[in-house]
PyMOL commands that place a pseudoatom at each C-alpha (Angstrom):
pseudoatom trace, name=CA, resn=MET, resi=1, chain=A, elem=C, hetatm=0, pos=[-6.575, 8.038, 21.316]
pseudoatom trace, name=CA, resn=LYS, resi=2, chain=A, elem=C, hetatm=0, pos=[-3.871, 7.515, 18.619]
pseudoatom trace, name=CA, resn=ILE, resi=3, chain=A, elem=C, hetatm=0, pos=[-0.450, 7.298, 20.277]
pseudoatom trace, name=CA, resn=VAL, resi=4, chain=A, elem=C, hetatm=0, pos=[2.805, 7.213, 18.376]
pseudoatom trace, name=CA, resn=LEU, resi=5, chain=A, elem=C, hetatm=0, pos=[5.629, 5.248, 19.992]
pseudoatom trace, name=CA, resn=MET, resi=6, chain=A, elem=C, hetatm=0, pos=[9.181, 5.621, 18.638]
pseudoatom trace, name=CA, resn=ALA, resi=7, chain=A, elem=C, hetatm=0, pos=[12.769, 5.663, 19.889]
pseudoatom trace, name=CA, resn=ASP, resi=8, chain=A, elem=C, hetatm=0, pos=[16.295, 6.171, 18.611]
pseudoatom trace, name=CA, resn=ASN, resi=9, chain=A, elem=C, hetatm=0, pos=[18.390, 2.973, 18.552]
pseudoatom trace, name=CA, resn=ARG, resi=10, chain=A, elem=C, hetatm=0, pos=[20.012, 3.442, 21.942]
pseudoatom trace, name=CA, resn=LYS, resi=11, chain=A, elem=C, hetatm=0, pos=[16.618, 4.219, 23.539]
pseudoatom trace, name=CA, resn=THR, resi=12, chain=A, elem=C, hetatm=0, pos=[14.715, 1.233, 22.112]
pseudoatom trace, name=CA, resn=GLU, resi=13, chain=A, elem=C, hetatm=0, pos=[15.130, -0.942, 25.195]
pseudoatom trace, name=CA, resn=LEU, resi=14, chain=A, elem=C, hetatm=0, pos=[13.902, 1.934, 27.335]
pseudoatom trace, name=CA, resn=LEU, resi=15, chain=A, elem=C, hetatm=0, pos=[10.813, 2.287, 25.126]
pseudoatom trace, name=CA, resn=VAL, resi=16, chain=A, elem=C, hetatm=0, pos=[10.140, -1.441, 25.479]
pseudoatom trace, name=CA, resn=ASN, resi=17, chain=A, elem=C, hetatm=0, pos=[10.430, -1.251, 29.271]
pseudoatom trace, name=CA, resn=PHE, resi=18, chain=A, elem=C, hetatm=0, pos=[8.207, 1.891, 29.293]
pseudoatom trace, name=CA, resn=CYS, resi=19, chain=A, elem=C, hetatm=0, pos=[5.545, 0.043, 27.249]
pseudoatom trace, name=CA, resn=ILE, resi=20, chain=A, elem=C, hetatm=0, pos=[5.672, -3.011, 29.556]
pseudoatom trace, name=CA, resn=ALA, resi=21, chain=A, elem=C, hetatm=0, pos=[5.250, -0.748, 32.612]
pseudoatom trace, name=CA, resn=TYR, resi=22, chain=A, elem=C, hetatm=0, pos=[2.394, 1.172, 31.075]
pseudoatom trace, name=CA, resn=LYS, resi=23, chain=A, elem=C, hetatm=0, pos=[0.775, -1.664, 29.188]
pseudoatom trace, name=CA, resn=PRO, resi=24, chain=A, elem=C, hetatm=0, pos=[-2.552, -1.502, 31.044]
pseudoatom trace, name=CA, resn=LEU, resi=25, chain=A, elem=C, hetatm=0, pos=[-2.922, 2.110, 29.909]
pseudoatom trace, name=CA, resn=LEU, resi=26, chain=A, elem=C, hetatm=0, pos=[-1.408, 1.816, 26.425]
pseudoatom trace, name=CA, resn=GLU, resi=27, chain=A, elem=C, hetatm=0, pos=[-3.476, -1.187, 25.345]
pseudoatom trace, name=CA, resn=LYS, resi=28, chain=A, elem=C, hetatm=0, pos=[-6.656, 0.889, 25.592]
pseudoatom trace, name=CA, resn=HIS, resi=29, chain=A, elem=C, hetatm=0, pos=[-5.499, 3.097, 22.693]
pseudoatom trace, name=CA, resn=GLN, resi=30, chain=A, elem=C, hetatm=0, pos=[-4.514, 2.856, 19.071]
pseudoatom trace, name=CA, resn=LEU, resi=31, chain=A, elem=C, hetatm=0, pos=[-0.708, 2.565, 18.937]
pseudoatom trace, name=CA, resn=ILE, resi=32, chain=A, elem=C, hetatm=0, pos=[1.376, 3.484, 15.922]
pseudoatom trace, name=CA, resn=SER, resi=33, chain=A, elem=C, hetatm=0, pos=[5.068, 3.119, 15.133]
pseudoatom trace, name=CA, resn=VAL, resi=34, chain=A, elem=C, hetatm=0, pos=[7.508, 2.392, 12.313]
pseudoatom trace, name=CA, resn=TYR, resi=35, chain=A, elem=C, hetatm=0, pos=[7.403, -1.252, 11.232]
pseudoatom trace, name=CA, resn=ASN, resi=36, chain=A, elem=C, hetatm=0, pos=[10.439, -2.593, 13.100]
pseudoatom trace, name=CA, resn=THR, resi=37, chain=A, elem=C, hetatm=0, pos=[9.574, -0.863, 16.345]
pseudoatom trace, name=CA, resn=ALA, resi=38, chain=A, elem=C, hetatm=0, pos=[5.924, -2.004, 16.054]
pseudoatom trace, name=CA, resn=LYS, resi=39, chain=A, elem=C, hetatm=0, pos=[7.113, -5.594, 15.537]
pseudoatom trace, name=CA, resn=LEU, resi=40, chain=A, elem=C, hetatm=0, pos=[9.459, -5.354, 18.561]
pseudoatom trace, name=CA, resn=LEU, resi=41, chain=A, elem=C, hetatm=0, pos=[6.732, -3.892, 20.818]
pseudoatom trace, name=CA, resn=LYS, resi=42, chain=A, elem=C, hetatm=0, pos=[4.295, -6.606, 19.759]
pseudoatom trace, name=CA, resn=SER, resi=43, chain=A, elem=C, hetatm=0, pos=[6.740, -9.360, 20.658]
pseudoatom trace, name=CA, resn=ALA, resi=44, chain=A, elem=C, hetatm=0, pos=[8.398, -7.833, 23.811]
pseudoatom trace, name=CA, resn=ALA, resi=45, chain=A, elem=C, hetatm=0, pos=[5.424, -6.016, 25.371]
pseudoatom trace, name=CA, resn=ASP, resi=46, chain=A, elem=C, hetatm=0, pos=[2.545, -7.926, 23.797]
pseudoatom trace, name=CA, resn=LEU, resi=47, chain=A, elem=C, hetatm=0, pos=[0.953, -4.717, 22.534]
pseudoatom trace, name=CA, resn=ASP, resi=48, chain=A, elem=C, hetatm=0, pos=[-0.983, -4.300, 19.296]
pseudoatom trace, name=CA, resn=VAL, resi=49, chain=A, elem=C, hetatm=0, pos=[1.007, -1.640, 17.447]
pseudoatom trace, name=CA, resn=SER, resi=50, chain=A, elem=C, hetatm=0, pos=[0.270, -0.589, 13.816]
pseudoatom trace, name=CA, resn=GLY, resi=51, chain=A, elem=C, hetatm=0, pos=[3.475, -0.510, 11.801]
pseudoatom trace, name=CA, resn=LEU, resi=52, chain=A, elem=C, hetatm=0, pos=[4.208, 2.123, 9.189]
pseudoatom trace, name=CA, resn=SER, resi=53, chain=A, elem=C, hetatm=0, pos=[7.054, 2.227, 6.641]
pseudoatom trace, name=CA, resn=VAL, resi=54, chain=A, elem=C, hetatm=0, pos=[10.171, 0.144, 7.352]
pseudoatom trace, name=CA, resn=ASP, resi=55, chain=A, elem=C, hetatm=0, pos=[12.326, 3.182, 6.681]
pseudoatom trace, name=CA, resn=TYR, resi=56, chain=A, elem=C, hetatm=0, pos=[12.666, 5.427, 9.688]
pseudoatom trace, name=CA, resn=SER, resi=57, chain=A, elem=C, hetatm=0, pos=[12.731, 8.759, 7.830]
pseudoatom trace, name=CA, resn=SER, resi=58, chain=A, elem=C, hetatm=0, pos=[9.731, 7.698, 5.725]
pseudoatom trace, name=CA, resn=GLY, resi=59, chain=A, elem=C, hetatm=0, pos=[7.971, 6.833, 8.957]
pseudoatom trace, name=CA, resn=PHE, resi=60, chain=A, elem=C, hetatm=0, pos=[8.580, 10.293, 10.287]
pseudoatom trace, name=CA, resn=GLU, resi=61, chain=A, elem=C, hetatm=0, pos=[7.184, 11.784, 7.024]
pseudoatom trace, name=CA, resn=GLN, resi=62, chain=A, elem=C, hetatm=0, pos=[4.098, 9.647, 7.244]
pseudoatom trace, name=CA, resn=LEU, resi=63, chain=A, elem=C, hetatm=0, pos=[3.537, 10.573, 10.852]
pseudoatom trace, name=CA, resn=ALA, resi=64, chain=A, elem=C, hetatm=0, pos=[4.046, 14.297, 10.104]
pseudoatom trace, name=CA, resn=SER, resi=65, chain=A, elem=C, hetatm=0, pos=[1.433, 14.050, 7.374]
pseudoatom trace, name=CA, resn=ARG, resi=66, chain=A, elem=C, hetatm=0, pos=[-1.026, 12.433, 9.811]
pseudoatom trace, name=CA, resn=ALA, resi=67, chain=A, elem=C, hetatm=0, pos=[-0.274, 15.046, 12.394]
pseudoatom trace, name=CA, resn=GLU, resi=68, chain=A, elem=C, hetatm=0, pos=[-0.970, 17.805, 9.922]
pseudoatom trace, name=CA, resn=TYR, resi=69, chain=A, elem=C, hetatm=0, pos=[-4.569, 16.605, 9.717]
pseudoatom trace, name=CA, resn=ASN, resi=70, chain=A, elem=C, hetatm=0, pos=[-4.852, 15.695, 13.419]
pseudoatom trace, name=CA, resn=GLY, resi=71, chain=A, elem=C, hetatm=0, pos=[-4.559, 11.968, 12.590]
pseudoatom trace, name=CA, resn=ILE, resi=72, chain=A, elem=C, hetatm=0, pos=[-2.538, 11.376, 15.772]
pseudoatom trace, name=CA, resn=ASP, resi=73, chain=A, elem=C, hetatm=0, pos=[-3.217, 12.539, 19.288]
pseudoatom trace, name=CA, resn=CYS, resi=74, chain=A, elem=C, hetatm=0, pos=[0.220, 12.399, 20.913]
pseudoatom trace, name=CA, resn=VAL, resi=75, chain=A, elem=C, hetatm=0, pos=[3.777, 11.288, 20.283]
pseudoatom trace, name=CA, resn=ILE, resi=76, chain=A, elem=C, hetatm=0, pos=[6.242, 9.527, 22.507]
pseudoatom trace, name=CA, resn=TYR, resi=77, chain=A, elem=C, hetatm=0, pos=[9.592, 9.620, 20.830]
pseudoatom trace, name=CA, resn=LEU, resi=78, chain=A, elem=C, hetatm=0, pos=[12.525, 8.733, 23.091]
pseudoatom trace, name=CA, resn=ARG, resi=79, chain=A, elem=C, hetatm=0, pos=[15.448, 10.642, 21.575]
pseudoatom trace, name=CA, resn=ASP, resi=80, chain=A, elem=C, hetatm=0, pos=[19.176, 10.040, 22.104]
pseudoatom trace, name=CA, resn=GLY, resi=81, chain=A, elem=C, hetatm=0, pos=[20.625, 13.499, 22.265]
pseudoatom trace, name=CA, resn=HIS, resi=82, chain=A, elem=C, hetatm=0, pos=[24.070, 12.095, 21.600]
pseudoatom trace, name=CA, resn=GLN, resi=83, chain=A, elem=C, hetatm=0, pos=[23.051, 10.325, 18.420]
pseudoatom trace, name=CA, resn=GLN, resi=84, chain=A, elem=C, hetatm=0, pos=[23.417, 12.674, 15.540]
pseudoatom trace, name=CA, resn=GLY, resi=85, chain=A, elem=C, hetatm=0, pos=[22.022, 12.316, 11.959]
pseudoatom trace, name=CA, resn=GLU, resi=86, chain=A, elem=C, hetatm=0, pos=[20.297, 8.949, 12.234]
pseudoatom trace, name=CA, resn=SER, resi=87, chain=A, elem=C, hetatm=0, pos=[16.748, 10.232, 12.359]
pseudoatom trace, name=CA, resn=ASN, resi=88, chain=A, elem=C, hetatm=0, pos=[15.185, 13.566, 11.667]
pseudoatom trace, name=CA, resn=PRO, resi=89, chain=A, elem=C, hetatm=0, pos=[12.070, 13.999, 13.874]
pseudoatom trace, name=CA, resn=PHE, resi=90, chain=A, elem=C, hetatm=0, pos=[11.970, 17.756, 13.545]
pseudoatom trace, name=CA, resn=GLU, resi=91, chain=A, elem=C, hetatm=0, pos=[9.323, 17.910, 10.783]
pseudoatom trace, name=CA, resn=LEU, resi=92, chain=A, elem=C, hetatm=0, pos=[7.043, 15.713, 12.931]
pseudoatom trace, name=CA, resn=LEU, resi=93, chain=A, elem=C, hetatm=0, pos=[7.690, 17.750, 16.096]
pseudoatom trace, name=CA, resn=ASP, resi=94, chain=A, elem=C, hetatm=0, pos=[7.163, 21.018, 14.255]
pseudoatom trace, name=CA, resn=VAL, resi=95, chain=A, elem=C, hetatm=0, pos=[3.808, 19.807, 12.934]
pseudoatom trace, name=CA, resn=CYS, resi=96, chain=A, elem=C, hetatm=0, pos=[2.876, 18.688, 16.463]
pseudoatom trace, name=CA, resn=ASP, resi=97, chain=A, elem=C, hetatm=0, pos=[3.695, 22.195, 17.721]
pseudoatom trace, name=CA, resn=GLN, resi=98, chain=A, elem=C, hetatm=0, pos=[1.578, 23.782, 14.937]
pseudoatom trace, name=CA, resn=ASN, resi=99, chain=A, elem=C, hetatm=0, pos=[-1.404, 21.527, 15.685]
pseudoatom trace, name=CA, resn=THR, resi=100, chain=A, elem=C, hetatm=0, pos=[-1.144, 21.489, 19.482]
pseudoatom trace, name=CA, resn=ILE, resi=101, chain=A, elem=C, hetatm=0, pos=[-0.366, 17.761, 19.576]
pseudoatom trace, name=CA, resn=PRO, resi=102, chain=A, elem=C, hetatm=0, pos=[1.551, 16.925, 22.790]
pseudoatom trace, name=CA, resn=TYR, resi=103, chain=A, elem=C, hetatm=0, pos=[4.802, 15.004, 22.534]
pseudoatom trace, name=CA, resn=ALA, resi=104, chain=A, elem=C, hetatm=0, pos=[7.465, 13.632, 24.857]
pseudoatom trace, name=CA, resn=THR, resi=105, chain=A, elem=C, hetatm=0, pos=[11.133, 13.236, 23.868]
pseudoatom trace, name=CA, resn=ASN, resi=106, chain=A, elem=C, hetatm=0, pos=[12.482, 11.701, 27.098]
pseudoatom trace, name=CA, resn=ILE, resi=107, chain=A, elem=C, hetatm=0, pos=[11.306, 9.199, 29.681]
pseudoatom trace, name=CA, resn=ALA, resi=108, chain=A, elem=C, hetatm=0, pos=[10.233, 11.769, 32.275]
pseudoatom trace, name=CA, resn=SER, resi=109, chain=A, elem=C, hetatm=0, pos=[8.012, 13.662, 29.923]
pseudoatom trace, name=CA, resn=ALA, resi=110, chain=A, elem=C, hetatm=0, pos=[6.676, 10.401, 28.508]
pseudoatom trace, name=CA, resn=GLU, resi=111, chain=A, elem=C, hetatm=0, pos=[5.543, 9.382, 31.979]
pseudoatom trace, name=CA, resn=ILE, resi=112, chain=A, elem=C, hetatm=0, pos=[3.910, 12.765, 32.452]
pseudoatom trace, name=CA, resn=LEU, resi=113, chain=A, elem=C, hetatm=0, pos=[2.107, 12.416, 29.112]
pseudoatom trace, name=CA, resn=VAL, resi=114, chain=A, elem=C, hetatm=0, pos=[0.730, 8.898, 29.812]
pseudoatom trace, name=CA, resn=THR, resi=115, chain=A, elem=C, hetatm=0, pos=[-0.357, 10.022, 33.285]
pseudoatom trace, name=CA, resn=ALA, resi=116, chain=A, elem=C, hetatm=0, pos=[-2.239, 12.858, 31.654]
pseudoatom trace, name=CA, resn=ILE, resi=117, chain=A, elem=C, hetatm=0, pos=[-3.841, 10.519, 29.193]
pseudoatom trace, name=CA, resn=ASP, resi=118, chain=A, elem=C, hetatm=0, pos=[-4.928, 8.143, 31.948]
pseudoatom trace, name=CA, resn=SER, resi=119, chain=A, elem=C, hetatm=0, pos=[-6.435, 11.025, 34.007]
pseudoatom trace, name=CA, resn=GLY, resi=120, chain=A, elem=C, hetatm=0, pos=[-8.475, 12.161, 30.965]
pseudoatom trace, name=CA, resn=ALA, resi=121, chain=A, elem=C, hetatm=0, pos=[-6.647, 15.462, 30.659]
pseudoatom trace, name=CA, resn=LEU, resi=122, chain=A, elem=C, hetatm=0, pos=[-6.160, 14.915, 26.893]
pseudoatom trace, name=CA, resn=ASP, resi=123, chain=A, elem=C, hetatm=0, pos=[-9.686, 13.698, 26.109]
pseudoatom trace, name=CA, resn=TYR, resi=124, chain=A, elem=C, hetatm=0, pos=[-10.257, 16.945, 24.247]
pseudoatom trace, name=CA, resn=ARG, resi=125, chain=A, elem=C, hetatm=0, pos=[-7.928, 15.608, 21.551]
pseudoatom trace, name=CA, resn=GLU, resi=126, chain=A, elem=C, hetatm=0, pos=[-10.415, 12.913, 20.639]
pseudoatom trace, name=CA, resn=TRP, resi=127, chain=A, elem=C, hetatm=0, pos=[-13.287, 15.350, 20.690]
pseudoatom trace, name=CA, resn=ASN, resi=128, chain=A, elem=C, hetatm=0, pos=[-11.492, 17.853, 18.433]
pseudoatom trace, name=CA, resn=ALA, resi=129, chain=A, elem=C, hetatm=0, pos=[-10.408, 15.221, 15.917]
pseudoatom trace, name=CA, resn=GLY, resi=130, chain=A, elem=C, hetatm=0, pos=[-13.776, 13.500, 15.968]
for i in range(1, 130): cmd.bond("trace and resi %d" % i, "trace and resi %d" % (i + 1))
show_as sticks, trace
zoom trace
C-alpha cells in the first residue's frame, strides 16, 4: 500500500512520534512524503520514505497528480488548523475525495486509518489499483 505521510511545521514532531509508534505497521508499506519530511522520518523513525520535491506546494501538486491516477492509497497529513497560508493541501484532498482515497488530517483519524490498514479493511485499494 502506498501511504503519504506529511505534516504542517507545528505538527512535524507529532508525525515523527506517530511514525515511531506505528513503525511495525508502516514499514510494511511504501511510504511517500516531501523531501525534507522523508529525510526527517528516515533519521528519526528509521523508516524508508521516498522523498518528492523539496518545495511543499510542488509536493502537494505531485501527490495530487498521483492520486488522480490512483497512484497512492491513503494520505496522513497532520494539519495545523491555526497555521494559515503555508501549505495548500486542498487540491490533494479534493482529488482524494473524487477517487475515494482515504485521508486523515489529525492524529485521531490517522490512528483510525492505520488501524484499518492493519486489519485489512483497505486491501481493496491495492486490488483496485493493481
